[in-house]
N, C-alpha and C positions, 0 to 999 in steps of 0.2 A: 401468272398472264403478265402482270405488271411490272416485273421483271424482264421477263420477255422483251416486252415494248420498246423499255428503257435500254436495255442491251443492242436492241435494231436503231435504235435513233441516237447512240454511241458511235454503232457501228458505220452511219449513213455521215453524222460529222466528221469522223475520221477519213473517211472517203473522200468527201467535198476537201477537206483540209488539204490534204494530200495533193488533190490536184490544182487545189489553189495556188499553193507552195509550185507545183509543176507550170503551171501553166504562167504564174506570174513571173518566174525568173526570167525568162525571154525579153521581158518588157525592159526589165530592168538593166538587162544585159546589154537592149538596142539601143538606150538613150546611154547607156554610159561608154560604150565602144562604138556609137554612131553604125550599126550594123546595117539599117536601113528597112524597109517593110519588106522586101523580097526574104530577108532571114525570116522576120517573121509569120510570112506566107508559108514559106516550106515548112518551118518550127511545128506550123498550127496543125499544117493538112499531115503531118506523119504522127502527132501526139493524137487529133482525130483516130485516124486509122487503127492505131495500136489499143487506141481506149475501146473500141469498137470490137476487136479481137480480143483484149480481156474480158470485156464485159458479156459477150458472146456466150464466149468460154464457162466464165465466171456463175452466170445468172441460169444460161439456159442447157448448156451441154453435160456440165456437171453434174447440175441436180436430176436432170430428167435422165441422162444415159449413164453416166458415170457409177453414180450413187444407186443406179437402178438395177445393178448386174448386167448391163449393157455395154461391156467396156469395147466391144471390138467397134460396134456401130458408135459409140464413142471417138475413139481412132479415127476411125473413117470421118466423121462429120466434121474433127480437129483437121484434119488433112486439106477437106475440101473449103473448112473455113481459111485455113493460111492461103489456098490456091486463090480462090477467089480474091482474096484483100488483094494479092500480088497484083490481079488484073486491075482492081483499083488504084493502087498503089503506082503502076504503070502510065493509067491514064491520068493522074493527077500529076505525076512528076512531068510530064509533055506539057499538058496547061499551063504549071508554074513555071517552067524555064521557057516557054513562050511568051509569058506574061513576063517576065523579069527581062528577057532579049526586048521585046517590043518596048518597054520604059528605057532601055537603055538606049537604043536608035533615039525614041522620042526625046529622049534628053540630049543626043549628040547634035542631032538635027537643030534643035532651039538653042545650042551652045553659040557664042559669037566667033566669027571666023578667025580670029587672034589663038583663040584658046585652041584651035582643032589642029593639034600639031601631032599628035597622036591618040589612036583611041582608047580610052577607059574607060573602067565602070562606072557608072552612075555614080553620083553622089549618095552616100550612106548606102549602095548596094552591094552586093556581096559577088564574089566570082563564083560562078556554078564548076563546080568540079565534077565530072565525069568519070568514071570508070576508062581505062583501056578497055578491057575486055567486059563483057555484060556479065559473064559468071560471077567476076567482084562482087556486083549488086546483086544477082543472086543469092548469094553467100551471106550478106550482110543482110538481107531481107527475113532469109530462112531464119538466122540466128537470131534476130529478136524476135521473129514470131515465136519460135521455140521455146524463147526465155519469159513469154507473155502465156504461152500455153500452160508450160509446167509452173508457173509462178502463179498463176488464177487457182492451177490446180490443187496444188500445196495450197495454198492460203482456204482454200473451198475446204479441204479434206480438216485441214486443221481446227478449223470453225465448226464444223460439223463435230468431230472429236470431242473438241469442248463441250459441245453441247450434250454430247452422248455421256460426258464423264457427270457432268452436272446432274441431268437425269438420274444417272445413276446414284449418285451422293443422296439428291433429292429421295428417291427410291427406297434406301438402306436407312435412310432418316425415318421415312414413314413407316417401314416395316420396324426398326428401332423401339419408335414411339409406340407402336401399336402391341409388340410385342412385351414391351416394361409394362403397359397398361395391361396386358391380359395376365403375366404374372404378379403385376401385386394386389390384381383381384381375385388371383387365388391365394394370396396371403391373406389377407383380410379377414373373409369366409373363417378360415381355417385359424387364423387365430382370434375371432370372435367367438368360435365355437366351443374353442376349448376355455375360455375364460367364463362363456356362460356354465359351463359343466363344473367350473369351481365354484361359483355363486352359487351354482344349484346344492351343491354339497354342502356348502355353508350354511344355509339358511336354515337348517333342522337342527345345527350345532350351535349359532348364535346371532341371534339376530340383528345385534346395534353390530358387530363385525361385518355381519351383509349389509346393513345399510351403507357403511364405509366401502365395503367391496364395489358396491352400486355406484356409489360418487367417483372413487376412481376409473371405474369402467366409462362412466358418463366422459371423462375428460379423455379417457383411450379414444372414444369413438369419436370425439370432438377432432382429435387428431387425425381421424383415420378420414374422416366424412371430406376435411376442409384443408389442415394444411398440407396432407401428404397427396392432395388431387392436382397440386400446381409443380410437380414435378421433382422440386427441388425445394427441402426445406433447412432450414440453420440446425446447424450441431447441437444449438442448447437445444431448441425444441425438440429432436432426437434423444437428448439425453435426458430431457424431462419427462418422455414419453416411457424411457426404458425405466425411469425410478419408479413412474406408477404403475408400471407391471409387473415390478420386483415389490412393491409394496404391497400387491394387490396377490402375489404368490405369499406373502409371507403369512398371510392373514391364516392362511391354512397349513401351513408348515408344523410339521411337529419336532420335537426336542431332538431327534435323531437326525435331522437334518442340518448341515452346516453351511450359511450362505456367508460367502464373502464377496463386495463389491468396492471396488476402485474405479470412480470417474474422476476424471481431471477436474480442479476447482478453477483454473485459470487458462484458456485456450483461445487459439485466433478462430472465431465463432463464420467459419466457413459454411458455403451451401451445401451441402448432400442428398443425394436422392432419399428419398424417404424409405424406411423399414427394412433397411439394411442389415443392423445386427439384430435386431428382434425374431428372427427365427433361429438362430444360433440359442440365444436365453431361452425361448420357447423349448426350443428341443432338448436343452442340458432338463430343464424342468418336466419335461414329459415322460423322457426315455431314463434322466439319469439319477433319479432318487426313488429311493424306497420308505416305506413305512415300516416295515418290518425288521431294516436293518438300518446302520448308521450308513447315512450317503452326504453328499456335498457338492456344491456349485461354489467356483471360484471364478468370477467376472472382472476383467480388466479392461483400461483402457489408456494409451497414452497419445498424446498427440503432439507433433510438431508445426511447423508453418505451414505446411501442404502435404502433409500424411496423416494417416491414424493408424495406429497400431491396436488391434483388439484381437482380445484370449479371454475365450470360455472355457473352463477345465472342469468339469465333472465327473463323477461316481460313474462306471457302468452297472448296470443293471444286469440280471444272469437271463439268459435269451427268452425264456419262459415269459416274463413280464414284458421284455421286449414285445414278442408277439403277440400281447395280447391286444394291440392296434395295429391292423396291417396298413394305417396312411401313415408311419412315422416318418416318412423320409420327404414329405411334400414339399414343406416350408424350408428344409433344407437344400432340395434339387433346385426348387424355384432362386432361390439367392444367387447359387452359384451360377446360375442362366441370365440373371441380371449382371453379373458381375461382369460376368464374357460379352455383353453387350454393352455395358456403363464403361468398363476400364479395359479394354483389350491393351496385353501388354505393361499395365499399369498398375496392376496389385499382385496379390501373392496370397492363394488361399491354403494353408495346409489343415488336413484331419491327421490327426495321431489318435488310432482306437488300440486299445489293449482289452487283456480280460475284464481289468478293474476299472480301468480311465478310458477318459473320451475327450480329445482335446482338439479346438479351432485354432488355428492363428491366422488371422488378416492384416495386412497390409495392404494398404490404399496409396499410391500417389495421385494427389488432384492436381 
């Protein structure tokens, strides 16, 4: 609402500025070239009539008829408007011509006899030029009136289109924010549920490790509850979050699982949407490791000035182990949707799957 009010004020100021320039130029010209009051009277009368045609069409006919899908009534009303002001212009021209002629006669009478050699136009006055045929005046008036009608129509249509585009952008932005919030809220409970299961299974094995796991989990939850709620977070915070998660996963890993992690030590600490990479890591641990046979998880990240390359490569467990959890794809599908919403045309996500391996390659340009 505040922005709409500011735009309305700016529009009014621009109209006032345009009319100030238009009405101020004749004053300057009349003084510079000594055109006299007759010129100003004719100019301002024509400007007043043109202004009425412009604003009646701009403020009334276009929004009330043209935008309301009553175009036939609009065109008829515009034609009636032009005809009505044709008569107004005719009456005004008669009054102006008679007034200018009367001024000329008065000055001629008051002029000294020695100066009455031949009729001259009043000092500082103008020569009134009449069309030899009345059709010329009709053509001039019709052309200028149609120009004002179509110019005001086009200006109003452009303003309306600009307003519609802004409303659409605002709606898209609101839709994007709501969808992102929904997707992120889906990721967080899903992640929290899996981590609690890990800690639960660890309590009966090692109490000390379970305490460490609870401490790690508190750091993770602090990130989820506070930092990730802001919409954007630092890349350093996201990397710390992934490190804590991986440390938590290490507490219950067996010797049959190989874990390799490579995060950059020096990087541009840019702002990124939170929880972009953790679903891939979570998916790798949830469906890419086996406690009965050897398996592996290989995670790496490379950063440039305004881009991130992320890779998660892990073993692919058997289909029987995969089917143990029917909710396996929730996090992965959500992050795909988030990427499409956040970085349309500015990211490249590739998923390569074989019978023995599963690989995710993600490149994001910020």
